[in-house]
Each structure stands twice: as structure tokens, then as C-alpha cells.
N, C-alpha and C positions, 0 to 999 in steps of 0.2 A: 191402764191409765184412763181416766175420764177426760172429757173435753174441757178445755180452758179457753176463755177469752180474756184479754186484758187491755187496759188503757194505760199508756206510758206517758208521763208528763216530765218534761225537763225544761230548764230555762237557760238563757244565754245573756250575760251582762258584759258589755264592752268586749265582745268576742265575735269571731266569725265561725258560726256553728258548722257551716258546710259550704265552702267556697266552690264556685262554678268555674271550672277551667276554661269553658267556652266563653266566659264573660270576664276575663281578667281576674279571676278568683273572687269576684263579688259574691256576697252571700246570696244563696239561691232565693228567688222570690217568684210568686205567682204574678205574672205581668198584668193580669186583669184586676186582681183584688189587692195586690200589695202585701199579701200575707207571706211570711217567710216559709221556706221549705227546707227540709232535711231528708235526703233520700233514704230508702230502706237499705240500700247497699252501704251507706255510711254507718247506719246503726249496727248492721251486722258486722261490719269491720271492727267496731269498738268491742263487740261481744267476742269476736275471734281473738282480738289482741289481749283482752282480759284473760280469757281461758288459756291462751298460750303462755302468758306471763305467770299466771298463778299455778298452772299444772305442768309447767316445764316441757311442754310439747312432747309428752310421753303418752303411750297408749294406756287407756282407751280414749284419751283426750288430746290426741295430736290434732293439729290444724292443717287442713288440706290446702286452703288458699292462703299461703304465707308469702311474704315479700321475697322475691328472687327464688321461689321454689320451682323446681323442674317437675312438673306433674307426671310426666311419663316415667320418671324414676320411681315415683310412688306406686304407679300402676304395675311396674315390673315386680315390686315386692309381692303384690297379690298373685301375679302369674307364677312366681317362684313358689308361693305357698301351695298352689294346686299342682305343681310339678309339670308345668307346660311352658313351651317357648312363647314369649310375648308376641302378640299378633294384633293387627288392626281389626280383626274379626273376633267376635266372641266364640268360645268353643261350642261345637254342635251339641255336646253333652250338656243338657239343661242344668244338671246338678253342678257341673263345674262352672258354668256361667253364673249361676246363683252364688257359688262360693266366692267368685271374684268380687261381686258387689257386696257380699256379706263381709268379706275381709275388710273392705274399705269402710263400711259402716261401723264395724266393730272397733276400728282403730282411730277413726277421725270424728271428733265431736261435731264439726260443722257439716259433715256429710250426713250424720245421723239427724241433725237438727234442721238444716236448710236444704239438704239435697245437693246434687251436683251432676253435671253432664260430663261423663268420663270416657266418651266415645272418641278418643283421639287416636294418634298413631299406635298407641298401646291401649287397647280397648278394655275398659272395665264396666261398660254399660252406663245406665242412667239411674239416678235415684231422685225421687220426688220427696222433698222434706216435709215433715209435719208442722214445722214452725214457720209461720208467715208473719211478716211485719210490714205495715203500710208506710208510706211517706209520712213524715211528721209535718204538721202545719201549725203556724203560730196562731194563737187565739185572736190577736189583733194584728192589723197591718204593721209592718216593721219599717224602720227608717235605717237606711244604710249611710254610715258616716265614712268619709274618706279623709285619711290623715296623711300628710306629707311627712316623710322620714328622710333623714340624711345619713350618709356614710362617709367617714373620713378617709377610707381607703378607696383606691381606684382599681378597675379591673385589669387594665393593660397600660403599657408605657406611654402610649399616645395621649392618655388622659392625665398624665402626671401634673400638668399645669393647672388642672382644675383643683379648686380648694376642697371640694367634696362632690359626691354624686347624690342624686335625689331618687327617692322611690315613693311608693304608695302602699298604704295599709288600709284595709276596710274592716269595720266592725259594726255590730248591731248594738245600740245603746242598751236595749233590753227587749226581751221577747220570751213568752212562755209557749212552748211547743207541745203538741199533742199527737201521739201516734197510737195506732191500734194493732193488737197482736192476736194470734189465734194458734192453738195447738190442736192438731187433728190426731185423735187417738188411734185411728185406723192406720194412718200412715206411720205413726209412731211404732206400732206393732211390726210393721214391715221393715223399718230401719233399725229397730232395737233401741229407740229413744225411750229411756225409762225415767223413773221418778228421780234418780240421782241427777240425770241430765237436766230434768226440769228445774230442780233446785239450783243447779249451776247456771242455767239460763237466767233465772230471776236474780241470782247473785251478781251475774255479769251486768245485767241491766241496772241494778242499784249502784254499781261501782263503775259504770261505763266511762264516766268522765273523770274519775278520781286519779287515774294514771294515764290520762290522755292530754296532759298539759303541753302546751307549745306556745310559740310567739303569737299564734292566732287565737289560742284558747288558754290564757294565763291561769294560774292556780286560783280556784274559786270562781272563775268566770262562767263555768258551766256546771250544772248540778242536776242529778236525777231527783225528782221531787216525789210525787205520790203515784207509785204504781198501784193501780186498782185492778185486782184479779178476781175474775168470776170463775168459780169452779162448779161444774155441773155434776149431778149425781150419776150420770150415765155417759156412755160413749157417744150416743147420738146427741145428747144435750137436751136441756129443758127449756130453751128459749133461743130464738134467732140472734145472731151476733148484733145486728143493728139495734134491736130492742134494748140490749144491755148497754151498748155504747150510748144510746140516746138517754139512758138513765143518768149518765155522768154529765154534769154541767159545770163549766168553768166560766165565771163571770168576774168582770172587773168591779172592785168594790166602789161604792158611792164615794165620790170625792177624789178618786185616783184618776185624775184627768190624763196625766202622763205617767204611766206605770214604770217603776224602776226597781221593783222588788217583788218576789213571789207573794209577799204578804199583801200586795195590792190586788190580789185575786182571791176569790172564794171558790172552793171546790165542793160540790155537793153530789150525793148519790141518792136519787129518788127511789126509795125502797119499794114504792108502789109499782114501779116498772120492772122490778126484779121478782120473777115468779117463784113459787115453791120449787125446790129442787136445785136452786142455784144459790150458792153461798158467796158472800162478798168479803174480800180481804183488802183493807186499805192500809198501806204501810204508813 
């Protein structure tokens, strides 16, 4: 596998792209600039959810970090495979220790892609993943809208005299977000992350919000837009990541004083900043 860099663009319209539990579930924001933020963990969760849903959580595309999963039980599967009793210490036999992490990589997509720390009470070692994704940041500062909502039901008997109870909901009227990604071919060789996994990764990014609808993200309110993929001709790569990312510019179109749609922005890739040996794919 060769090296890959990519720019991932998505937008949010009347949705909460990534609520902050430490701030009453308000959309995450950079306090100094007002730009919206979506964490890398949030994006990876959407990838995991897509892979689990479309691949049935079956090997080789099982998902390690799932809701209500007991990780030590998964580790015990690896120890059973090497014929040893589970332990909090890795086997002294290097081959068997490698077999433990190898089993986990071979069976779990997110370990092959993102890595995992599996040194718990049942130890399967640590894996550094080849795929890294940055925080996503909105192109322009966002506005957070607060909406009062009502509920005709009450929680307990002492509230029966109340006609209704009140709540709050937060949305971003509109924002385009940009994240950066990187695929390290040397780490991919160590975890077994191959071309099929790479295709599945980009498939998941393109469909990340298609099956993620909720009250906070209604249908059509969030969409993956233009994934811009830079493929190098070699494992080492033919240009530094920042140079390729700088070649991608997202500007608000003239006259779009208050953007409310992706068409209010213009996305360009400066081919002069993309050297020979790097091919560009824009979906």
C-alpha cells in the first residue's frame, strides 16, 4: 500500500453535529474563534457504526469498540486461539505475544485501522493504527441556536399537576466542516490494513451520516460532501501532508453573506501545489 492523505468535508444544517456533554450538549466550539468542532473520536465512531451495520460484525470486520462490549471477553478469544490461559501479562514467548495482537488485528476492522490499547486484565498488547483523522473545524464561525421544546408527559407522580414539562434543544443553522486524514503504509503493513480495508474506510466516510439520523441529526441535516484524496506513488510519499492540505481551499462565494447551503461555498484544489507523484481524486 502507498501513502494516502485526504481532506474530508461535511456540512450540518439545523443539526447538532457533535454535542459536548460537559457543556449541556451544546455543539462543540472553539471558544477563541467561534468555529465549530467535531472530534476525531466522533468521526471514528460513525465509521465503526457503518462498518458494523453493513458487515454484520463478522470477521474480518468485527468492531472492537462497540456499545456495551466487554473487551476482556474479546481478549480471551485470542488467548484461546494460542492455547494459553488468559493473563494480565503477555506471554514470554515473543511468537505467542505477536499471535495475540495478530489475532485481534485480523478479526477487528477498527483495530487494524485505528489501533487499540489492549493491555487490560486480559492482556493482548497494544497496536498503533495506520489511519489517523483530525478534529473537524468549521470553515466559518458557527451560531448555536437554542430551542425550547415541550413534553406533555411527566416524569413522576409529583409533577402530575403540571400541564407539560420543558426542555432545550441546540442546533447549528449551517456549517461546513473540514477534517484531515492520513494513512501510514508502514503501520498498515504491521496491522494488516489492506486495500479492501482502505476502500471500506472511504466507503464509510462517504456514508457516515446516511445511517446516523437522530433527533439531533434529522434526515438530510448532515452530509458528507467532497472527500479529496491524495494518493502517493510510494510508501514514503511524494510531498508533506501540510503542502497537500494547503492546496485545498474552501471559500464562501461572493454574495453569500449568511451561508445556508453547501452551494454557498466554492472548493478548489491548486494543482500547482500538488507535485508529480501525487494523484488527486475528488468525489
